[in-house]
ZASE-963444 format. One line per field, with one value per residue (C-alpha): residue in one letter; x negated, z negated, y. Coordinates in Angstrom, 1 decimal, always signed. Layout:
% ZASE-963444
type: (A ...)
px: (X ...)
pz: (Z ...)
py: (Y ...)
***
This chain:
% ZASE-963444
type: (M K I A G C V T C L M G I D I Q P H D I D I M P D S K N I I N D I F S D Y I V E P V R S S K G R V N E K K P)
px: (+11.1 +9.9 +11.6 +8.9 +6.3 +7.5 +9.3 +6.0 +4.4 +6.9 +6.4 +2.5 +0.6 -1.6 -1.0 +0.2 +3.6 +4.3 +7.8 +11.1 +13.8 +17.0 +20.2 +23.6 +27.0 +27.3 +25.5 +27.2 +25.9 +22.5 +22.8 +25.0 +22.7 +19.0 +19.6 +17.2 +14.4 +15.7 +13.0 +14.5 +17.9 +20.1 +20.5 +22.0 +19.9 +23.3 +22.1 +18.8 +16.2 +13.4 +14.7 +12.5 +12.7 +13.7)
pz: (+61.3 +58.8 +61.0 +63.9 +62.3 +62.6 +66.4 +67.1 +66.0 +68.0 +71.0 +70.8 +69.4 +66.5 +63.8 +60.1 +58.8 +54.9 +55.5 +57.5 +57.3 +58.0 +58.6 +58.7 +58.1 +55.1 +51.9 +50.9 +54.3 +53.2 +50.0 +51.0 +53.7 +52.0 +48.2 +47.7 +49.2 +47.9 +46.4 +45.8 +45.4 +48.7 +48.4 +50.4 +52.3 +52.4 +56.3 +55.8 +56.7 +55.2 +51.9 +48.7 +46.0 +42.8)
py: (+10.1 +6.9 +4.9 +5.4 +3.3 +0.3 +1.1 +2.4 -0.8 -2.9 -1.1 -2.9 +0.6 -0.7 +0.7 -1.2 -0.1 -0.3 -0.9 -1.1 +1.2 +0.0 +2.3 +0.1 +1.4 -0.1 -0.9 -3.6 -5.6 -5.2 -6.3 -9.1 -10.6 -9.8 -9.7 -12.5 -9.7 -6.2 -4.6 -1.2 -1.2 +0.2 +3.9 +6.6 +9.1 +11.6 +12.0 +12.5 +10.3 +12.1 +12.3 +12.5 +9.5 +10.6)
***
């Protein structure tokens, strides 16, 4: 699961995750809060966490 890298780091394991995956209920919340920091457009994973990027 992609989210595990960041969680593992926060638990004290010495790894360096390359990103932080956030799973909100609504993409509009993320767009509103992080609009100045978004690197890639917010997109739906359609329920699949490990979806390949197009």
